[in-house]
C-alpha positions in Angstrom: 0.0 0.0 0.0 1.1 3.5 -0.6 1.7 5.7 2.5 0.4 9.0 1.3 1.4 10.9 4.5 5.2 10.7 4.1 7.6 10.9 1.1 8.8 7.7 -0.3 11.7 6.7 -2.5 10.5 6.9 -6.1 11.1 3.3 -7.2 9.2 1.8 -10.2 7.0 -0.1 -7.8 6.3 3.0 -5.8 5.5 5.0 -9.0 3.1 2.2 -10.0 1.3 2.3 -6.7 1.3 6.1 -6.6 -0.6 6.1 -9.9 -3.0 3.6 -8.3 -3.7 6.3 -5.7 -4.2 8.8 -8.6 -6.6 6.4 -10.3 -8.7 6.0 -7.2 -8.8 9.8 -6.7 -9.8 10.3 -10.3 -12.6 7.7 -10.2 -14.0 9.3 -7.0 -13.9 12.7 -8.6 -15.5 11.4 -11.8 -18.5 10.1 -9.8 -18.8 13.3 -7.8 -18.9 15.6 -10.9 -20.9 13.2 -13.0 -23.8 13.4 -10.6 -23.9 17.2 -11.0 -25.0 16.8 -14.7 -26.1 13.2 -15.2 -29.7 14.0 -14.1 -30.2 16.8 -16.6 -31.6 14.8 -19.4 -33.6 12.6 -17.0 -35.5 15.6 -15.5 -38.6 15.3 -17.8 -38.9 11.6 -16.9 -38.5 12.4 -13.2 -41.2 15.1 -13.4 -43.6 12.7 -15.1 -42.9 9.8 -12.8 -42.8 11.6 -9.4 -45.1 14.6 -10.1 -42.4 17.2 -9.5 -43.1 20.9 -10.1 -40.8 23.2 -12.1 -39.2 24.5 -8.9 -38.9 20.9 -7.7 -36.9 20.0 -10.9 -34.4 22.8 -10.1 -34.0 21.4 -6.6 -33.1 18.0 -8.0 -30.0 19.8 -9.2 -29.6 22.3 -6.3 -30.2 19.9 -3.4 -27.0 18.1 -4.6 -25.0 21.2 -5.4 -25.8 23.2 -2.3 -25.1 20.3 0.1 -21.9 19.6 -1.9 -20.7 23.2 -1.7 -21.8 23.9 1.8 -20.2 20.9 3.4 -17.1 20.7 1.3 -15.0 22.8 3.6 -15.9 20.5 6.4 -15.0 17.5 4.2 -11.6 19.0 3.4 -10.8 19.8 7.0 -11.9 16.3 8.1 -9.5 14.8 5.5 -6.6 16.7 7.2 -7.6 15.8 10.7 -9.1 12.3 10.5 -7.2 10.9 7.5 -7.6 11.0 3.8 -8.3 7.3 3.3 -10.9 7.2 6.0 -12.7 10.3 4.7 -12.5 8.9 1.1 -14.2 5.7 2.2 -16.8 7.5 4.4 -17.6 9.9 1.6 -17.8 7.3 -1.1 -19.9 5.0 1.1 -22.5 7.7 1.9 -22.5 8.7 -1.8 -23.2 5.1 -2.9 -25.9 4.5 -0.3 -27.6 7.8 -1.2 -27.5 6.9 -4.9 -29.3 3.6 -4.1 -32.0 5.5 -2.1 -32.5 8.1 -4.9 -32.8 5.4 -7.5 -35.5 3.7 -5.5 -37.4 6.9 -4.5 -41.2 6.7 -4.8 -42.0 10.3 -3.9 -40.5 13.6 -5.0 -39.3 14.5 -1.4 -37.5 11.2 -1.2 -35.6 11.9 -4.3 -34.6 15.4 -3.1 -33.5 14.0 0.3 -31.4 11.4 -1.5 -29.8 14.1 -3.7 -29.0 16.2 -0.6 -27.4 13.1 1.0 -25.5 12.4 -2.2 -24.2 16.0 -2.0 -23.0 15.5 1.6 -21.2 12.3 0.6 -19.6 14.2 -2.4 -18.5 17.0 -0.1 -16.5 14.5 2.0 -15.3 12.6 -1.0 -14.1 15.4 -3.3 -11.5 17.1 -1.0 -10.2 13.7 0.0 -9.5 12.8 -3.7 -7.4 15.9 -4.3 -5.5 15.6 -1.0 -4.8 11.9 -1.7 -3.4 12.9 -5.1 -1.3 15.9 -4.0 0.1 13.9 -1.0 1.1 10.9 -3.3 2.7 13.0 -6.0 5.6 15.4 -5.1 5.4 19.0 -6.1 6.7 19.8 -9.5 5.8 18.7 -13.1 4.5 15.3 -11.9 2.0 16.9 -9.5 0.9 19.4 -12.2 0.4 16.5 -14.6 -1.6 14.6 -11.9 -3.8 17.6 -11.1 -4.4 18.1 -14.8 -5.5 14.4 -15.1 -7.7 14.9 -12.0 -9.3 18.0 -13.6 -9.7 16.3 -16.9 -11.4 13.3 -15.4 -13.7 15.6 -13.3 -14.4 17.6 -16.4 -15.2 14.4 -18.3 -17.6 13.4 -15.6 -19.5 16.6 -16.0 -19.3 16.6 -19.8 -20.3 12.9 -20.3 -23.1 13.2 -17.8 -25.6 14.1 -20.5 -24.7 11.2 -22.7 -24.6 8.7 -19.9 -27.9 10.0 -18.5 -29.5 10.0 -22.0 -28.5 6.4 -22.7 -29.6 5.1 -19.3 -32.9 7.1 -19.4 -33.9 5.9 -22.9 -32.8 2.3 -22.6 -33.7 1.6 -19.0 -35.2 4.4 -16.9 -34.3 7.6 -15.1 -33.7 5.6 -12.0 -30.5 4.2 -13.5 -28.8 7.5 -13.7 -28.5 7.1 -9.9 -28.4 3.3 -9.5 -25.4 3.1 -11.9 -23.3 4.6 -9.1 -23.9 1.7 -6.8 -21.8 -1.1 -8.5 -19.1 1.4 -9.4 -19.0 2.8 -5.8 -18.8 -0.7 -4.3 -15.9 -1.7 -6.7 -13.9 1.5 -5.8 -14.6 1.1 -2.1 -13.2 -2.4 -2.2 -10.1 -1.4 -4.1 -9.5 1.7 -2.0 -9.8 -0.3 1.2 -7.1 -2.7 -0.1 -4.7 -0.3 -1.9 -4.8 3.0 0.0 -2.8 3.6 3.2 -3.9 6.1 5.8 -2.4 9.5 6.1 -3.2 12.8 7.7 -1.3 16.1 8.3 -3.4 17.8 10.8 -3.7 17.2 14.6 -6.8 15.4 15.8 -9.3 18.0 17.1 -12.9 18.8 17.0 -14.2 20.0 13.6 -16.4 23.1 13.2 -19.8 21.6 12.6 -21.6 24.9 13.5 -19.6 26.7 10.7 -20.6 24.0 8.2 -24.3 24.2 9.1 -24.2 28.0 8.9 -22.6 28.2 5.5 -24.8 25.5 4.1 -28.0 27.0 5.5 -26.9 30.4 4.2 -26.3 29.2 0.7 -29.5 27.1 0.6 -31.5 30.1 1.8 -30.1 32.4 -0.9 -30.7 29.8 -3.6 -34.3 29.2 -2.4 -35.1 32.9 -2.3 -33.8 33.3 -5.9 -35.9 30.4 -7.1 -39.0 31.8 -5.3 -38.8 35.0 -7.3 -40.1 33.1 -10.4 -43.2 31.9 -8.6 -43.9 34.7 -6.0 -42.1 37.8 -7.2 -39.4 39.9 -5.6 -41.6 41.6 -3.0 -43.3 38.5 -1.5 -42.4 37.4 2.0 -41.6 33.9 0.6 -38.9 35.5 -1.4 -37.6 38.3 0.9 -37.3 36.2 4.1 -34.8 33.7 2.6 -33.0 36.3 0.6 -32.4 38.4 3.8 -31.8 35.4 6.0 -29.2 33.9 3.7 -26.6 36.8 3.8 -27.3 37.1 7.6 -26.4 33.4 8.1 -23.3 33.8 5.9 -22.2 36.9 7.9 -22.7 34.9 11.1 -20.6 32.2 9.6 -17.7 34.7 9.1 -18.2 35.9 12.7 -18.1 32.4 14.1 -15.0 31.5 12.0 -13.2 34.6 13.4 -13.8 33.5 17.0 -13.6 29.7 16.9 -10.4 28.2 18.1 -10.5 25.5 15.3 -12.5 27.2 12.5 -13.8 25.4 9.5 -12.2 28.0 7.3 -9.4 30.0 9.0 -9.8 33.5 7.6 -6.0 33.8 7.4 -6.1 31.2 4.6 -7.6 33.9 2.4 -4.6 36.1 3.2 -2.6 34.2 0.6 -3.0 36.1 -2.6 -3.0 33.0 -4.7 -5.6 31.3 -2.6 -8.0 34.3 -2.5 -7.7 35.3 -6.1 -7.9 31.8 -7.5 -10.9 31.0 -5.5 -12.8 34.1 -6.4 -12.0 33.5 -10.1 -13.1 29.8 -9.7 -16.4 31.0 -8.1 -17.1 33.3 -11.1 -16.2 30.7 -13.7 -18.4 28.1 -11.9 -21.3 30.5 -11.7 -21.1 31.1 -15.5 -20.2 27.6 -16.8 -22.1 25.1 -14.5 -25.5 25.9 -15.9 -24.3 25.5 -19.5 -25.0 21.8 -19.4 -28.5 22.4 -18.1 -29.4 25.0 -20.7 -27.8 23.2 -23.6 -29.7 20.0 -22.7 -33.1 21.6 -22.3 -32.5 23.7 -25.5 -31.8 20.5 -27.4 -34.8 18.6 -26.0 -37.5 21.4 -25.5 -36.7 23.5 -28.6 -34.9 21.3 -31.1 -36.9 18.2 -30.3 -34.0 15.8 -29.4 -34.6 12.7 -27.4 -32.6 12.2 -24.1 -30.0 10.1 -25.9 -29.8 12.4 -28.9 -29.2 15.4 -26.5 -26.4 13.5 -24.8 -24.8 12.6 -28.1 -25.1 16.2 -29.3 -22.9 17.3 -26.4 -20.2 14.8 -27.0 -17.9 17.2 -28.9 -18.3 19.6 -26.0 -17.4 16.8 -23.6 -14.3 15.9 -25.5 -13.3 19.6 -25.7 -13.2 20.1 -21.9 -11.2 16.9 -21.4 -8.7 18.0 -24.0 -8.5 21.5 -22.5 -7.8 20.1 -19.0 -5.2 17.6 -20.3 -3.4 20.2 -22.3 -3.3 22.7 -19.5 -0.3 21.4 -17.6 1.9 21.4 -20.6 0.8 24.9 -21.7 1.2 26.1 -18.1 4.9 25.2 -18.3 5.3 27.4 -21.4 3.1 30.4 -20.8 2.6 30.4 -17.0 -0.5 29.7 -14.9 -1.9 33.2 -14.9 -1.6 33.7 -18.7 -3.2 30.3 -19.4 -6.1 31.1 -17.0 -6.6 34.4 -18.9 -6.5 32.7 -22.4 -8.9 30.0 -21.3 -11.4 32.6 -19.9 -11.3 34.6 -23.1 -12.0 31.4 -25.2 -14.9 30.4 -22.9 -16.4 33.9 -23.0 -16.3 33.9 -26.8 -18.1 30.6 -26.8 -20.8 31.9 -24.5 -21.2 35.0 -26.7 -21.7 32.8 -29.8 -24.1 30.5 -28.0 -26.2 33.6 -27.0 -27.1 34.0 -30.7 -29.0 30.7 -30.7 -32.4 30.5 -32.5 -35.4 28.3 -32.3 -34.5 26.7 -35.6 -30.8 26.6 -35.1 -28.5 24.1 -36.9 -26.6 21.6 -34.7 -23.2 22.8 -35.9 -23.6 26.5 -35.1 -26.1 26.3 -32.3 -24.7 23.5 -30.2 -21.4 22.0 -31.4 -19.0 24.8 -32.2 -20.0 27.3 -29.5 -20.1 24.4 -27.0 -16.5 23.4 -27.9 -15.3 26.9 -27.3 -17.1 27.2 -24.0 -15.8 24.0 -22.5 -12.3 24.0 -24.0 -11.8 27.4 -22.5 -13.1 26.3 -19.1 -10.8 23.3 -19.2 -7.8 25.5 -19.9 -8.7 28.0 -17.2 -9.6 25.6 -14.3 -6.3 23.7 -14.0 -4.0 26.7 -13.5 -6.4 28.2 -11.0 -6.5 25.0 -8.9 -2.7 24.8 -9.1 -2.3 28.4 -8.0 -4.6 28.0 -5.1 -3.0 24.8 -3.8 0.5 26.3 -4.2 -0.6 28.8 -1.6 -1.6 26.2 1.0 0.3 26.0 4.3 1.5 22.6 5.5 -1.4 20.7 7.0 -4.0 22.8 5.1 -3.9 21.1 1.6 -7.3 19.4 2.3 -8.8 22.7 3.5 -7.6 24.6 0.4 -8.6 21.9 -2.0 -12.0 21.8 -0.4 -12.2 25.6 -0.7 -11.4 25.3 -4.5 -14.1 22.8 -5.0 -16.5 24.8 -2.8 -15.9 28.0 -4.8 -16.6 26.3 -8.1 -19.6 24.4 -6.9 -21.0 27.2 -4.8 -20.8 29.5 -7.8 -22.4 26.9 -10.0 -25.4 26.3 -7.6 -26.1 30.0 -7.1 -25.4 30.7 -10.8 -28.0 28.0 -11.9 -30.6 29.4 -9.5 -30.1 33.0 -10.8 -29.8 32.1 -14.5 -32.8 29.7 -14.4 -34.9 32.4 -12.8 -33.7 35.0 -15.3 -34.4 32.7 -18.3 -37.9 32.0 -16.9 -38.6 35.7 -16.4 -37.5 36.4 -20.0 -40.0 33.9 -21.4 -42.8 35.6 -19.4 -44.8 32.4 -19.2 -44.4 31.5 -22.9 -43.7 27.8 -23.7 -43.2 28.1 -27.4 -39.7 27.4 -29.0 -39.1 31.1 -29.6 -40.0 32.1 -26.1 -37.8 29.4 -24.5 -34.9 30.2 -26.8 -35.0 33.8 -25.9 -34.7 32.9 -22.2 -31.9 30.5 -22.8 -30.0 33.0 -24.9 -30.3 35.7 -22.2 -28.8 33.2 -19.7 -25.8 32.7 -22.0 -25.3 36.4 -22.5 -25.2 37.0 -18.8 -22.8 34.1 -18.3 -20.4 35.6 -20.9 -20.5 38.9 -19.1 -19.7 37.2 -15.8 -16.7 35.6 -17.5 -15.5 38.9 -18.8 -15.8 40.3 -15.3 -13.7 37.4 -14.0 -11.1 38.1 -16.7 -10.6 41.6 -15.4 -10.3 40.4 -11.9 -7.7 37.8 -12.8 -5.6 40.4 -14.8 -5.2 42.6 -11.8 -5.2 40.1 -8.9 -3.8 36.7 -9.8 -0.1 36.3 -9.1 1.8 35.9 -12.3 4.0 32.9 -11.2 3.4 30.2 -8.6 6.6 31.4 -6.9 4.9 34.7 -6.2 2.5 33.2 -3.8 2.6 35.4 -0.7 1.2 34.9 2.8 
């Protein structure tokens, strides 16, 4: 077994086992990211089978994403304190069990509860995958390559979710988009229990459960309030109460963190320029790009008339683009630098979103889905890897799990809130219309706003991101 807590001599046997650790980490990350997008094409079937409302359909996505984002800091800290292997197994076990429960759900609330439990399992699993990887691979080109592989596999999970979900929904049923995780999870659990060795870098101590509950409740409250605007309007109490309560809970979270002896997120972590700037940039990129899969899928199905499987196949070039972008990023980073590559990737993605915003109700596949989708996701793949690398390079010893959790939290938190906002904006633009032209106008507006957010992120990165990894300052 590979001891991921201490350096080992790099023999061929050790290198082989190290990449076994990398494989386990990548499979875990693939499952986590896959379940963000795999349900998209199954939403119409879920709605018919379980009688879900439009808002309920959004919560099939948001219940997972908000629990994922809200508890990821807790999961990252737990990996440092209680051990990476242990938290990997706990997270994957909970994720697998929740997938089984979701696949067997008979009522809408049961599905939403299972999705939230999946998100909690993912929040424990995802930081453990990255800390396992960074502990097993020494800093330098090898680690950069490993992180690029991890990012590519994660991107592939999100990108192929539509295809996998479409195939399973059309050939079996929507339930299998969740049940498919069970045999894979059991297999990876067995292999991880045998091959991984325990390792931790933090001292054993109590973890900050109040902080995790506050940040999750705050995010959920804000997202719920945004979703309620579509049904109740901005001035209704059902909207105003959660919109006001959410920021108050997040402010209380910051206050608690500043006074807790062992905070979930030590505020000093954000004193590192690389950590702070990379996470804000990741938040903005996540808020713009996460909803792309949702809108592209519903555009293909609701406007162009594609089946679930056809919609998944239509997004395959986009899936390949984000994997290629993520895999090419480490090599390009070595030539042009992390900051420059992040800027280039963001520009490419923004161009794709701008192109996609010109979509029409009778759009051709090549110009309304394929080519703009390739630009959007290739750019995202190029930008995400250098941002993650910059953030982790700013981590103090013993805080790699915390910072990796923060990176994933920023991206997923941005995605969850971005989806809530953009879905509401798109629905408001249609003004109750359900025809192809009305729906397309709403989707196009969402893409225009996403492109504008990316341009704002570009300006932020120009002036705030450190130019070289060596320039990380605490």
